Structure formats: structure tokens, C-alpha cells
C-alpha positions as CSV (number, residue, x, y, z in Angstrom):
1,M,0.0,-0.5,0.1
2,W,3.1,2.0,0.6
3,G,2.5,2.8,-3.5
4,I,-0.3,4.9,-2.8
5,A,0.8,7.5,-0.6
6,V,4.1,7.7,-2.5
7,L,1.6,8.7,-6.0
8,A,-0.4,11.0,-3.7
9,A,2.0,13.0,-2.4
10,L,3.8,13.1,-5.9
11,F,1.0,13.8,-7.9
12,L,0.2,16.9,-5.4
13,I,3.3,18.2,-5.2
14,S,3.7,18.4,-9.3
15,A,0.2,19.9,-10.0
16,G,0.6,22.1,-6.9
17,V,3.7,23.7,-8.1
18,F,2.4,24.8,-11.3
19,V,-1.2,25.8,-10.6
20,G,0.0,27.8,-8.5
21,T,2.5,29.6,-10.9
22,L,-0.5,30.5,-13.3
23,L,-2.4,31.6,-10.1
24,D,-0.1,33.3,-8.6
25,G,1.9,35.6,-10.9
26,P,5.5,35.2,-11.5
27,R,7.8,35.4,-8.6
28,S,10.9,35.8,-10.1
29,E,12.4,36.2,-13.4
30,K,12.8,32.4,-14.2
31,Q,8.4,32.6,-13.9
32,D,7.7,35.1,-16.1
33,P,4.4,34.6,-17.8
34,P,4.4,33.0,-21.2
35,T,5.5,35.4,-24.3
36,S,3.8,35.8,-27.5
37,A,6.1,34.3,-29.2
38,P,7.1,30.4,-27.8
39,S,9.7,28.3,-29.7
40,E,9.0,25.0,-31.7
41,V,10.4,23.0,-28.1
42,D,7.6,24.6,-26.3
43,V,4.5,24.3,-28.7
44,G,5.9,21.0,-30.0
45,F,6.3,19.5,-26.5
46,L,2.8,20.6,-25.0
47,R,0.7,19.7,-28.1
48,D,2.5,16.3,-28.0
49,M,2.1,15.8,-24.1
50,Q,-1.1,16.2,-24.4
51,T,-1.5,13.8,-26.1
52,H,0.5,11.5,-24.5
53,H,-1.0,12.2,-21.1
54,A,-4.9,11.6,-22.7
55,Q,-3.6,8.1,-23.5
56,A,-2.5,8.1,-20.1
57,V,-6.1,8.8,-18.8
58,Q,-7.6,6.5,-20.8
59,M,-5.5,3.5,-19.5
60,A,-7.2,4.6,-16.3
61,V,-10.1,5.2,-16.5
62,L,-10.2,1.3,-18.1
63,I,-8.9,-0.2,-15.6
64,R,-11.3,1.7,-13.1
65,D,-13.9,-0.5,-14.6
66,R,-12.3,-3.3,-14.7
67,T,-10.8,-4.4,-11.2
68,D,-12.0,-4.1,-7.7
69,G,-9.0,-3.8,-6.5
70,E,-8.7,0.0,-4.0
71,E,-5.2,0.2,-4.2
72,I,-4.8,-0.1,-8.4
73,R,-8.1,2.5,-8.4
74,K,-6.9,4.7,-6.1
75,V,-4.0,5.3,-8.4
76,A,-5.5,5.0,-11.4
77,L,-8.4,8.4,-10.0
78,D,-5.0,10.2,-9.1
79,I,-3.3,9.4,-12.8
80,E,-6.8,10.5,-14.5
81,L,-6.8,13.1,-12.3
82,T,-3.3,15.2,-12.2
83,Q,-3.3,14.3,-16.2
84,Q,-6.7,15.8,-16.6
85,Q,-4.8,19.1,-14.9
86,Q,-2.2,19.3,-16.8
87,I,-3.8,18.4,-20.2
88,G,-6.1,21.4,-19.2
89,Q,-3.0,24.1,-18.6
90,M,-1.0,23.1,-22.0
91,Y,-4.2,23.3,-23.5
92,A,-4.7,27.1,-22.1
93,L,-0.9,27.8,-22.6
94,L,-1.6,27.1,-26.3
95,A,-4.3,29.2,-26.2
96,S,-3.0,32.2,-25.1
97,W,-0.6,31.6,-28.5
98,G,-3.5,31.4,-30.5
99,E,-1.4,28.2,-31.6
100,P,-3.5,24.6,-32.8
101,Q,-3.5,22.2,-30.2
102,S,-3.2,19.0,-33.0
103,N,0.5,18.4,-34.1
104,P,0.8,17.9,-37.4
105,N,3.9,16.0,-37.3
106,P,4.8,14.8,-33.4
107,M,7.5,14.6,-31.9
108,A,9.6,17.1,-34.8
109,W,10.3,19.2,-32.3
110,M,12.1,16.6,-30.3
111,T,15.9,15.9,-32.1
112,S,19.3,15.7,-30.7
113,D,19.1,19.2,-30.2
114,T,16.8,18.9,-27.9
115,G,18.4,16.4,-25.4
116,A,16.8,13.6,-26.6
117,G,18.7,10.6,-25.8
118,D,20.7,12.1,-23.2
119,T,18.1,13.0,-19.9
120,G,20.9,12.0,-16.7
121,D,17.6,9.8,-15.8
122,P,17.7,5.9,-14.8
123,H,14.5,5.1,-17.0
124,A,15.9,6.8,-20.4
125,G,15.7,4.7,-22.9
126,M,14.0,1.8,-21.6
127,A,11.1,2.6,-23.6
128,E,11.4,2.9,-27.2
129,M,11.8,6.1,-28.8
130,P,10.4,7.7,-32.3
131,G,12.1,8.7,-34.8
132,A,12.0,13.2,-35.9
133,D,9.3,11.7,-38.0
134,G,7.0,11.9,-35.6
135,S,5.8,8.1,-36.2
136,A,5.1,7.5,-32.8
137,M,5.4,8.6,-29.4
138,P,7.3,7.4,-27.1
139,G,6.1,4.7,-24.2
140,M,2.5,5.2,-25.8
141,A,0.4,1.4,-25.6
142,S,-0.3,0.0,-29.2
143,A,-4.5,-0.3,-30.3
144,A,-3.9,-4.1,-29.6
145,D,-2.4,-3.3,-26.3
146,L,-5.9,-1.1,-25.3
147,E,-7.9,-4.0,-26.5
148,R,-6.1,-6.5,-24.3
149,L,-6.8,-4.2,-21.5
150,A,-10.2,-3.6,-22.2
151,S,-11.2,-7.2,-22.1
152,L,-9.5,-8.1,-19.4
153,R,-11.0,-8.5,-15.5
154,G,-9.1,-8.6,-12.1
155,M,-5.6,-9.5,-11.4
156,A,-4.6,-9.7,-14.9
157,A,-6.1,-6.6,-16.0
158,E,-4.1,-4.7,-12.9
159,R,-0.8,-6.5,-14.1
160,L,-1.2,-5.3,-17.8
161,F,-2.1,-1.6,-16.9
162,L,1.0,-1.3,-14.9
163,E,3.5,-2.8,-17.1
164,L,1.6,-0.3,-19.9
165,M,1.8,2.6,-17.4
166,I,5.8,2.0,-16.5
167,A,6.1,2.1,-20.1
168,H,3.9,4.9,-20.4
169,H,6.1,7.0,-18.1
170,Q,9.1,5.7,-19.5
171,G,8.6,7.2,-22.9
172,G,7.0,10.3,-21.4
173,I,10.0,11.5,-19.0
174,P,13.0,12.0,-22.1
175,M,10.4,14.0,-24.0
176,A,9.5,16.3,-20.5
177,T,13.1,16.5,-19.7
178,A,14.3,17.5,-23.4
179,A,11.5,20.3,-22.8
180,A,12.5,21.2,-19.1
181,K,16.3,22.4,-20.5
182,D,15.3,23.3,-23.8
183,A,12.3,25.3,-23.6
184,D,12.1,29.1,-24.3
185,E,9.1,30.2,-21.3
186,S,9.6,29.6,-18.4
187,W,6.2,28.4,-17.4
188,V,6.8,25.5,-20.1
189,R,9.8,24.3,-18.3
190,T,8.5,24.1,-14.6
191,L,5.7,22.3,-15.7
192,A,8.0,19.6,-17.9
193,Q,10.5,19.5,-15.1
194,S,7.3,18.7,-12.3
195,I,6.6,15.7,-14.9
196,V,10.3,14.6,-15.0
197,D,10.5,14.4,-11.0
198,A,7.1,12.9,-10.8
199,Q,7.2,10.5,-13.0
200,S,10.8,9.2,-12.3
201,A,9.4,8.2,-9.0
202,E,6.3,7.4,-9.5
203,I,7.8,4.5,-12.1
204,T,9.8,3.2,-8.7
205,A,5.9,2.5,-7.3
206,L,4.2,1.5,-10.1
207,Q,7.2,-1.1,-10.5
208,A,6.7,-2.2,-6.7
209,M,3.1,-3.0,-7.2
210,L,3.2,-4.5,-10.5
211,D,6.1,-6.8,-8.3
212,D,3.9,-7.1,-5.9
213,R,1.5,-8.7,-8.3
214,G,3.4,-11.3,-10.1
215,G,5.3,-9.0,-12.9
216,P,4.6,-8.7,-16.1
217,L,1.1,-10.5,-17.8
218,G,3.4,-11.6,-21.0
């Protein structure tokens, strides 16, 4: 059960940092409001992370309907609420710049120049990284994975959910690390770093929960 406490604390911290910035305004030079001329990294990250988060929310909703396990249901609800909130923040920033929400070239912003593959995170590289042509986003579950999750119930569903969410986090961390390093806007860097910090620790908690349930479903 320790996983719930760890995840809850991390979710509250990561959400609170950025929400406080949005509501309270800048508190230092590093917290300046967004400008009218964001960079390709700013815009690309916000668009792609919205899509990435949306799938995490989808998986969280799926598992909550397919298990009575209290621990998993609480973790899934935390993921759902936190990532929905961050999607709203990212949507609002893009709207404030007059930028479209969708990305016609997913991941094109994340090249070797943004630090891809050099994250310094122990989990980086564990999820397959896409090419800059945007053929896929790192860590995303396939349609077949989601169909399989939807078909399962109980412990089997829990194990697959944890396996997919760990891979999802492992793929999202390099994206957020690149934005935390190379985004022009301090607001974007703040959000990206909060995602890096929270999801890096969440992987450990989710892995412990998966191990307690017998490991990957296979």
C-alpha cells in the first residue's frame, strides 16, 4: 500500500507547483508569464504531451472499470485527475499563444539538439524512442494493447495496466526532460520538470506494485 502514499504525494506536489505558478503569477525572473512568441520546443512539447497524457487518462479509466482492487483504483484515479489537469494547463497555454492544439508532425520538435537520448534519467531509453518524423510517440500503448486491457478483468487487468503505465512513463520522461532543458518559456520548463520529477519516482512505485502482483502479464 505504500505505493498509494508515494504517488498521492508526488501528484499533489507536481500539480501544485504549476497551478500555483498559473494562479499566483510570476515570483521571480524564472517565472515570467508566457510570451507571444513561443519556440518550436514550447509548442511541440505541449501539443505532444497533451496527446501522451490523454492516453494515460484513457488507460486509467479502463482499469478503474475492470478491477475492484482499491489500491489500483486509487492510483488510476490520481493519474486520471492529475493528467487531466495538466492537459487543461497545456491547452490554455497553447490557446493563449493562438496556437493549434494538434500537432501535424508529432515529435518533430524533439531532435538531438533538444537532448533526446541524453536525459540523465535512469529510466531513459527503456521505452522505444521514435524518429523525428513523428511516426510514434515514446511509451505509447498500441491499439492492440488497449484492446487487450479492455478485454481483461481483475488481477490480469491490473498487471497489464501497470506494465503499460510504466512503459508510458518511461517514454514520457525523455520528452519532458528535453522540454525542461530547452523550452524557451519558464512556465513550460516548470511544467516539464514537474512531470520528470513525479513520473521518475512513480515508476518505482508502480514497479513495486507490479512485482507484488507477479510481474508483467506476458
